[in-house]
C-alpha positions as CSV (number, residue, x, y, z in Angstrom):
1,M,0.0,0.0,0.0
2,D,1.2,3.5,-0.8
3,P,1.2,5.2,2.6
4,G,1.0,8.6,0.9
5,G,-1.8,7.7,-1.4
6,C,-4.5,9.3,0.7
7,L,-2.7,12.7,0.2
8,K,-2.8,12.4,-3.6
9,M,-5.5,14.6,-5.3
10,S,-6.6,14.7,-8.9
11,P,-5.6,17.7,-11.1
12,E,-9.3,18.8,-11.1
13,T,-9.5,18.7,-7.3
14,V,-6.3,20.8,-7.1
15,R,-7.7,23.2,-9.7
16,Q,-11.0,23.6,-7.8
17,G,-9.1,24.1,-4.5
18,R,-7.0,26.9,-6.0
19,K,-10.0,28.5,-7.5
20,A,-11.8,28.4,-4.1
21,M,-8.7,29.8,-2.3
22,F,-8.4,32.8,-4.7
23,Q,-12.1,33.4,-4.6
24,R,-12.0,33.5,-0.8
25,L,-9.1,36.0,-0.9
26,V,-11.0,38.3,-3.2
27,T,-14.3,38.1,-1.3
28,G,-12.5,38.4,2.1
29,R,-10.6,41.5,1.1
30,L,-13.6,43.2,-0.4
31,A,-15.6,42.4,2.8
32,Q,-13.1,44.3,4.8
33,H,-14.0,47.4,2.8
34,G,-17.7,47.2,2.8
35,V,-18.3,45.0,-0.2
36,E,-20.1,41.7,0.1
37,V,-19.7,39.2,-2.8
38,E,-22.0,36.2,-3.3
39,V,-20.7,33.7,-6.0
40,R,-23.3,31.5,-7.6
41,E,-22.0,29.2,-10.4
42,T,-21.2,31.6,-13.3
43,R,-22.5,34.8,-11.6
44,A,-21.1,37.0,-8.8
45,A,-23.3,39.5,-7.0
46,F,-21.5,42.6,-5.4
47,S,-23.3,44.5,-2.7
48,F,-21.7,47.7,-1.6
49,S,-22.1,49.5,1.8
50,T,-23.5,52.5,-0.1
51,G,-26.5,50.4,-1.1
52,E,-25.3,49.8,-4.7
53,S,-25.4,46.3,-6.1
54,F,-24.0,44.8,-9.3
55,E,-23.9,41.4,-10.9
56,I,-21.2,40.2,-13.2
57,E,-20.9,37.1,-15.3
58,V,-17.9,35.0,-14.4
59,L,-16.6,33.5,-17.7
60,S,-13.3,32.0,-16.5
61,P,-12.3,30.4,-13.2
62,G,-8.9,32.2,-13.5
63,L,-10.7,35.5,-12.8
64,W,-10.2,35.4,-9.0
65,R,-6.5,34.5,-9.3
66,D,-5.8,37.4,-11.6
67,W,-7.7,39.8,-9.4
68,V,-5.6,38.7,-6.4
69,L,-2.2,38.7,-8.0
70,R,-2.5,41.6,-10.4
71,G,-4.8,44.2,-8.7
72,S,-6.3,46.8,-11.0
73,L,-4.1,45.6,-13.8
74,G,-5.8,42.2,-13.5
75,L,-9.3,43.8,-13.3
76,G,-8.8,45.5,-16.7
77,E,-7.0,42.5,-18.3
78,T,-9.6,40.0,-17.3
79,F,-12.4,42.3,-18.7
80,V,-10.5,42.7,-22.0
81,G,-9.8,39.0,-22.1
82,K,-13.5,38.3,-21.4
83,K,-13.0,36.5,-18.2
84,W,-15.9,38.5,-16.8
85,D,-18.6,40.6,-18.2
86,I,-21.3,43.1,-17.3
87,A,-23.9,45.2,-19.2
88,P,-22.1,48.1,-20.9
89,D,-24.2,50.7,-19.0
90,R,-23.2,49.1,-15.7
91,L,-19.5,49.0,-16.3
92,E,-18.7,52.6,-15.3
93,P,-20.7,52.6,-12.0
94,F,-19.2,49.2,-11.1
95,I,-15.7,50.4,-11.6
96,R,-16.5,53.6,-9.7
97,A,-17.9,51.7,-6.8
98,L,-14.7,49.5,-6.7
99,M,-12.6,52.7,-6.7
100,Q,-14.5,54.2,-3.9
101,H,-14.2,51.1,-1.8
102,G,-10.5,50.4,-2.8
103,S,-8.2,49.4,0.0
104,P,-5.1,51.4,1.0
105,E,-3.2,48.2,0.6
106,L,-4.2,48.0,-3.1
107,R,-3.1,51.5,-3.7
108,R,0.3,50.8,-2.2
109,V,0.6,47.8,-4.4
110,E,-0.3,50.0,-7.4
111,K,2.6,52.4,-6.6
112,V,5.1,49.5,-6.1
113,Y,4.1,48.0,-9.4
114,H,4.5,51.4,-11.1
115,S,8.0,51.8,-9.7
116,I,9.0,48.3,-10.8
117,A,7.6,48.9,-14.3
118,R,9.6,52.1,-14.7
119,G,12.7,50.3,-13.4
120,L,12.6,47.8,-16.2
121,G,14.0,50.2,-18.7
122,R,10.9,51.6,-20.6
123,G,12.6,55.0,-20.5
124,H,9.6,57.0,-19.2
125,D,11.6,58.6,-16.3
126,T,13.5,60.6,-18.9
127,N,10.8,60.6,-21.6
128,D,13.3,61.5,-24.3
129,P,12.1,62.4,-27.8
130,D,12.4,58.9,-29.1
131,S,10.3,57.3,-26.3
132,A,7.8,60.2,-26.4
133,H,7.3,59.7,-30.1
134,A,6.7,55.9,-29.6
135,D,4.3,56.6,-26.7
136,S,2.4,59.1,-28.8
137,S,2.2,56.9,-31.8
138,H,1.0,54.0,-29.6
139,H,-2.1,55.9,-28.7
140,Y,-2.8,58.5,-31.4
141,D,-1.8,56.6,-34.5
142,R,-4.3,53.8,-33.9
143,G,-6.4,55.1,-36.8
144,N,-8.3,58.3,-37.6
145,D,-11.4,56.2,-38.5
146,M,-11.5,54.8,-35.0
147,F,-11.2,58.2,-33.3
148,S,-13.7,59.8,-35.6
149,S,-16.2,57.1,-34.5
150,F,-16.6,58.7,-31.1
151,L,-15.2,62.3,-31.1
152,D,-17.2,65.4,-32.1
153,E,-17.2,66.7,-35.6
154,N,-14.0,68.8,-34.9
155,M,-12.1,65.8,-33.5
156,V,-11.4,67.3,-30.1
157,Y,-9.9,64.7,-27.8
158,T,-9.8,66.6,-24.5
159,C,-12.2,67.7,-21.8
160,A,-15.3,69.6,-23.0
161,F,-16.8,72.4,-21.0
162,F,-20.4,71.7,-20.2
163,D,-21.9,75.0,-18.9
164,D,-25.1,73.1,-19.2
165,P,-25.0,69.3,-18.7
166,D,-27.6,68.9,-21.3
167,W,-25.4,70.4,-24.1
168,D,-24.4,68.1,-26.9
169,L,-20.7,67.3,-27.3
170,E,-20.1,69.7,-30.2
171,T,-21.4,72.7,-28.3
172,A,-19.4,71.8,-25.2
173,Q,-16.2,71.3,-27.1
174,H,-16.6,74.6,-29.0
175,R,-17.1,76.3,-25.6
176,K,-13.9,74.8,-24.3
177,I,-11.9,76.2,-27.3
178,E,-13.7,79.6,-27.0
179,V,-12.9,79.9,-23.3
180,T,-9.3,78.9,-23.8
181,L,-8.6,81.4,-26.5
182,D,-10.4,84.1,-24.7
183,R,-8.3,83.5,-21.5
184,L,-5.2,83.6,-23.7
185,E,-6.3,87.0,-25.0
186,L,-5.5,85.9,-28.6
187,F,-5.4,88.9,-30.9
188,K,-5.5,89.3,-34.7
189,G,-2.1,88.8,-36.3
190,A,-0.6,87.0,-33.2
191,R,2.0,84.3,-33.8
192,F,0.2,81.3,-32.2
193,L,1.5,77.9,-31.4
194,D,-0.5,74.8,-30.2
195,I,1.8,72.2,-28.6
196,G,0.2,68.8,-28.9
197,C,-2.3,70.1,-31.4
198,G,-4.2,66.8,-32.0
199,W,-6.3,67.0,-35.1
200,G,-6.0,70.8,-35.2
201,A,-9.3,72.2,-33.9
202,T,-7.8,74.8,-31.6
203,A,-5.2,76.0,-34.1
204,I,-7.8,76.2,-36.9
205,E,-10.1,78.3,-34.6
206,A,-7.1,80.5,-33.8
207,A,-6.5,81.0,-37.5
208,R,-10.2,81.8,-37.9
209,R,-9.7,84.6,-35.3
210,G,-6.9,86.0,-37.5
211,A,-3.8,84.5,-35.8
212,Q,-0.8,83.1,-37.7
213,A,-1.3,79.6,-36.4
214,T,1.1,76.7,-36.0
215,G,0.4,73.3,-34.5
216,I,2.8,70.5,-33.6
217,T,2.3,66.9,-32.5
218,L,4.2,63.6,-32.6
219,A,1.4,61.7,-34.3
220,A,1.7,61.6,-38.0
221,Q,-1.9,60.5,-38.6
222,Q,-3.1,63.5,-36.6
223,I,-1.1,65.9,-38.8
224,E,-2.4,64.4,-42.0
225,L,-6.0,64.9,-41.0
226,A,-5.4,68.3,-39.4
227,Q,-3.9,69.5,-42.7
228,A,-6.9,68.2,-44.6
229,R,-9.3,69.7,-42.2
230,A,-7.6,73.1,-42.4
231,A,-7.6,73.0,-46.2
232,G,-11.2,72.1,-46.3
233,Q,-12.1,75.1,-44.2
234,Q,-9.8,77.4,-46.1
235,M,-7.8,78.1,-43.0
236,K,-4.0,78.6,-43.3
237,V,-2.3,76.7,-40.5
238,D,1.2,75.3,-40.4
239,F,0.9,71.7,-39.0
240,Q,4.2,69.8,-38.3
241,V,5.3,66.6,-36.7
242,A,7.7,67.9,-34.1
243,D,8.9,67.4,-30.5
244,Y,8.4,70.5,-28.4
245,R,12.0,70.4,-27.2
246,T,13.7,70.4,-30.6
247,F,11.0,72.8,-31.9
248,A,11.9,75.3,-29.1
249,E,15.6,75.2,-30.0
250,E,14.7,76.1,-33.6
251,H,12.0,78.8,-32.9
252,A,13.2,80.7,-29.9
253,G,11.3,83.9,-29.2
254,T,8.9,83.4,-32.1
255,F,5.4,83.2,-30.6
256,D,3.0,85.8,-29.0
257,R,0.7,83.1,-27.7
258,I,1.1,79.4,-26.9
259,V,-1.5,76.9,-25.9
260,S,-1.1,73.2,-24.8
261,I,-4.4,71.3,-24.1
262,G,-4.3,67.8,-22.6
263,M,-0.6,67.2,-23.4
264,F,1.1,68.0,-20.1
265,E,-0.1,64.6,-18.7
266,A,2.1,62.9,-21.3
267,V,5.3,64.9,-20.4
268,G,6.3,62.9,-17.3
269,H,7.4,64.4,-14.0
270,A,11.1,64.3,-14.9
271,Q,10.4,66.6,-17.8
272,F,8.1,69.2,-16.2
273,D,10.9,71.8,-15.9
274,T,12.0,71.1,-19.5
275,F,8.4,71.5,-20.8
276,F,8.0,75.0,-19.2
277,E,11.5,76.0,-20.2
278,A,10.6,75.2,-23.8
279,I,7.5,77.4,-23.5
280,H,9.6,80.2,-22.0
281,T,12.1,79.8,-24.9
282,L,9.4,79.9,-27.6
283,L,7.6,83.0,-26.3
284,K,8.4,86.5,-27.2
285,P,9.0,88.8,-24.2
286,G,5.6,89.6,-22.8
287,G,4.0,86.6,-24.6
288,K,1.5,84.4,-22.9
289,A,0.8,80.7,-22.7
290,L,-2.1,78.6,-21.4
291,V,-1.6,75.0,-20.2
292,H,-4.7,72.8,-19.8
293,S,-4.3,69.5,-17.9
294,M,-5.9,66.9,-15.7
295,A,-4.7,67.4,-12.2
296,D,-4.6,65.8,-8.7
297,W,-4.9,62.1,-9.6
298,P,-5.8,60.7,-6.2
299,F,-3.7,57.5,-6.5
300,G,-0.4,59.1,-7.3
301,P,1.0,57.7,-10.6
302,I,-1.4,56.6,-13.3
303,I,-2.7,53.1,-12.6
304,P,-0.7,50.3,-14.2
305,W,-3.5,49.2,-16.6
306,L,-3.8,52.6,-18.2
307,E,-0.1,53.0,-18.5
308,R,0.4,49.6,-20.1
309,Y,-2.4,49.6,-22.6
310,I,-3.6,53.1,-23.2
311,F,-1.2,55.9,-22.2
312,P,2.4,54.6,-21.9
313,G,4.4,57.2,-20.1
314,G,1.3,59.0,-18.8
315,E,1.5,60.8,-15.4
316,V,-1.1,63.2,-14.1
317,P,0.4,66.2,-12.3
318,A,-0.6,67.9,-9.1
319,A,-2.0,71.4,-9.6
320,Q,1.0,72.6,-7.6
321,D,3.3,71.2,-10.4
322,M,1.7,73.7,-12.7
323,I,2.8,76.6,-10.5
324,A,6.2,75.5,-9.3
325,A,7.8,74.2,-12.5
326,P,6.8,77.3,-14.6
327,A,8.2,79.6,-11.9
328,R,11.5,77.9,-12.1
329,A,11.5,78.4,-15.9
330,G,10.9,82.1,-15.5
331,L,7.2,82.2,-16.3
332,R,4.8,84.3,-14.1
333,V,1.3,83.1,-13.5
334,E,-0.9,85.7,-15.2
335,A,-4.3,84.1,-14.4
336,G,-5.7,81.0,-12.7
337,P,-5.4,78.3,-11.8
338,Y,-8.9,77.9,-13.2
339,R,-10.3,74.6,-11.8
340,H,-13.0,72.8,-13.8
341,S,-15.1,70.2,-12.1
342,G,-14.3,66.6,-13.0
343,L,-18.0,66.3,-14.1
344,N,-17.0,68.1,-17.3
345,Y,-14.6,65.3,-18.2
346,A,-17.1,62.6,-16.9
347,L,-19.7,63.9,-19.3
348,T,-17.2,64.1,-22.1
349,L,-16.2,60.5,-21.6
350,A,-19.8,59.4,-21.3
351,H,-20.5,60.9,-24.8
352,W,-17.4,59.3,-26.2
353,R,-18.4,55.9,-24.7
354,T,-21.9,56.1,-26.1
355,R,-20.7,57.1,-29.6
356,F,-18.0,54.4,-29.6
357,L,-20.5,51.6,-28.8
358,A,-23.0,52.9,-31.3
359,N,-20.4,53.3,-34.1
360,Y,-18.2,50.3,-33.4
361,P,-20.2,48.0,-35.8
362,G,-19.2,50.2,-38.7
363,L,-15.4,49.9,-38.0
364,D,-13.1,47.4,-39.6
365,H,-13.2,44.5,-37.2
366,D,-10.0,43.0,-38.6
367,R,-8.2,46.1,-37.3
368,Y,-10.4,46.7,-34.3
369,P,-11.5,43.2,-33.1
370,E,-13.7,42.4,-30.1
371,R,-10.7,42.5,-27.8
372,F,-10.0,46.1,-28.9
373,K,-13.6,47.1,-28.4
374,R,-13.5,45.8,-24.8
375,M,-10.2,47.5,-24.1
376,W,-11.5,50.8,-25.3
377,L,-14.7,50.4,-23.4
378,F,-12.9,49.7,-20.2
379,Y,-10.6,52.7,-20.8
380,L,-13.5,55.1,-21.4
381,A,-15.6,53.7,-18.5
382,G,-12.7,53.6,-16.1
383,C,-11.7,57.2,-16.8
384,E,-15.3,58.4,-16.5
385,A,-15.5,56.6,-13.1
386,A,-12.4,58.3,-11.9
387,F,-13.8,61.8,-12.8
388,R,-17.1,61.0,-11.2
389,G,-15.8,59.3,-8.1
390,T,-12.5,61.0,-7.1
391,S,-10.9,64.4,-6.7
392,L,-9.6,64.3,-10.3
393,H,-10.4,67.5,-12.2
394,T,-9.1,69.8,-15.0
395,V,-7.0,72.9,-14.5
396,Q,-6.1,75.8,-16.8
397,V,-3.3,78.3,-16.0
398,V,-2.2,81.3,-18.0
399,Y,1.5,82.3,-17.9
400,Q,3.4,85.3,-19.1
401,R,7.1,85.6,-20.0
């Protein structure tokens, strides 16, 4: 007789035992933070201390292991990999509820993971022009057809300003550009530069107001469409693929007005001083610049899932970074900081999410398969949840040289 035979277990028994262990770890940790989880076969019901409740479909037994071992990275990866599912209109509030009940331990794990990822040589601590170009291309060169499926008619990919929450997206995005250029006191004949110009909406509007407009970005596909849009509207704008650092070396003291909307988050903390030094270099004496950015991300560095799959190199600044770094570069705060409620971006993201889901059937599914759809949905819903449920907001500051 094999004296150890009684200790042998079948592979299926071992698998079920591990599944049960990881499931208990997830439910136990969530219970410590006011979330009760009841698992029934292929469904899991989440009841939050706030009174909210959600039910997800469990499509893979590996779900619990990934949630335990990989934190929010695992939460996003398992959704994209279809290990769990939920109705599209319930995804954002579910993520928001999890954020608001997140444990301090998880947040510390997030920061440790972030530090390790940066230490593996991805180059984001320096964010040199080569890595900046690769990061920009990773996100913005996915395809103009995909971005046009959810953006407004002017292809504005930053926070809209909803003076009225019932406004449509086009009205709110036009309002944001209008407010921005008014705060900058743009005048007819001004030499105007948009750093990180996207698909050109702000630079085109500046040209419409009579400015001599230039726009730079690192994404080639953005420049192609921006040039076509400007030509179609008979607006003369100089759009270029360029890094702001080398562009500053070549165009010192050239511009009366500079704007940068939604790009500062991609600069990286190590380059904050360099960014504002470039603006100082580019401005004429007495010239003004406006920088628009998300600010005060409550979890410190951007969460690992967003950095890995959506915004490599991304890092949301604190509002104080938008005061201290410019001062060191010789820029004086002329006006602001203007703080805009996170609800503005939440509404913007909600519009984008609705449009993306409605228009996805018309996209090329060989280029944008179901996995991409789920990734983009998780990204839009997760960011909306952050703006609805945390202190994250948008800031604009006007500087003068």
